[in-house]
C-alpha positions in Angstrom: 14.2 -12.7 23.3 10.9 -11.4 22.1 9.5 -12.7 18.5 8.6 -9.4 16.3 4.8 -8.5 15.9 5.3 -9.0 11.9 6.4 -12.6 11.0 7.0 -12.3 7.1 5.7 -16.1 6.6 2.5 -14.9 7.9 1.8 -13.3 5.5 1.7 -16.9 3.4 -1.7 -17.0 5.8 -3.0 -13.7 3.9 -5.7 -16.4 2.0 -6.9 -18.3 5.7 -8.5 -15.2 6.0 -11.5 -17.0 4.5 -11.8 -19.9 6.8 -13.7 -18.5 9.2 -16.1 -16.1 6.8 -15.5 -18.5 3.5 -18.5 -15.6 1.1 -17.0 -12.4 2.3 -13.4 -13.8 1.9 -14.0 -15.2 -1.3 -16.4 -11.9 -2.8 -12.9 -10.7 -1.6 -10.4 -11.8 -3.1 -12.3 -12.4 -6.5 -12.3 -8.4 -6.6 -8.4 -8.1 -5.2 -7.9 -10.3 -8.2 -10.1 -8.8 -10.8 -8.6 -6.0 -9.8 -4.5 -6.9 -10.7 -5.5 -7.9 -13.7 -4.2 -6.2 -17.3 -6.4 -3.4 -17.5 -6.1 0.1 -19.1 -2.5 0.1 -16.5 -0.2 -3.1 -17.2 0.2 -5.1 -14.4 3.8 -4.2 -14.3 2.9 -0.5 -12.9 -0.1 -2.0 -10.6 2.4 -3.5 -8.7 4.2 -0.1 -8.6 1.7 1.0 -8.2 0.7 -1.3 -4.9 4.0 -0.8 -3.8 3.8 2.9 -3.4 0.4 2.3 -1.5 1.7 -0.6 1.3 4.2 2.4 2.0 1.7 5.4 2.6 -0.5 2.5 4.6 3.1 1.3 6.0 1.7 -2.6 6.2 5.6 -4.6 5.8 3.4 -7.4 4.9 2.6 -6.0 1.4 5.8 -4.6 1.3 7.0 -7.4 1.4 4.7 -9.1 -1.2 4.8 -6.2 -3.5 8.6 -5.9 -3.3 8.7 -9.7 -4.2 6.3 -8.8 -6.8 7.8 -6.8 -8.8 11.0 -8.6 -9.1 9.7 -11.1 -10.3 8.0 -8.4 -13.0 11.3 -7.1 -13.4 11.0 -3.7 -12.2 14.4 -2.1 -11.3 15.6 -0.5 -7.7 15.5 3.0 -8.5 11.6 2.7 -10.1 10.6 1.3 -6.5 12.2 3.5 -5.0 10.5 6.3 -6.8 7.2 4.7 -6.8 8.7 5.3 -2.6 9.7 9.0 -3.1 6.1 9.9 -4.7 4.1 8.4 -2.1 5.8 9.5 0.1 5.9 13.0 -1.0 1.8 12.8 -1.8 1.5 11.5 2.3 3.7 15.1 2.8 2.2 17.0 0.7 -1.0 15.9 2.6 -0.4 16.0 5.3 0.7 19.9 4.5 -1.6 21.1 3.2 -4.1 20.6 6.7 -1.5 23.3 7.2 -4.4 25.6 5.4 -7.1 24.7 8.1 -4.8 25.1 11.1 -3.8 28.8 9.0 -7.7 29.2 8.5 -8.1 28.3 12.2 -5.5 30.2 13.5 -6.6 33.6 11.9 -10.6 33.0 12.8 -9.5 32.2 16.9 -7.3 35.5 16.7 -8.6 38.0 15.0 
């Protein structure tokens, strides 16, 4: 049986991305960690946003990480699913709004 491409245990290795480029890795993690600190948005709100974005960019590691993070922050499953639906609506809308471009090109070329 072949091994699936994405392995959940690989998420624990995320910190290792600094191994081959310590300076850039340190800068990234400094930025990343500061983004998720309490600010105008709570850490809970940021976790929901991260979960929604994770679904939009289709990152299984991020989905795993921010589902777990949300659970630790007391985020309920209905809140998580609602955040995923918000992401899906935006993603779907972004695809559909590009239809305006198609309609304009069609109208110009078919005249």
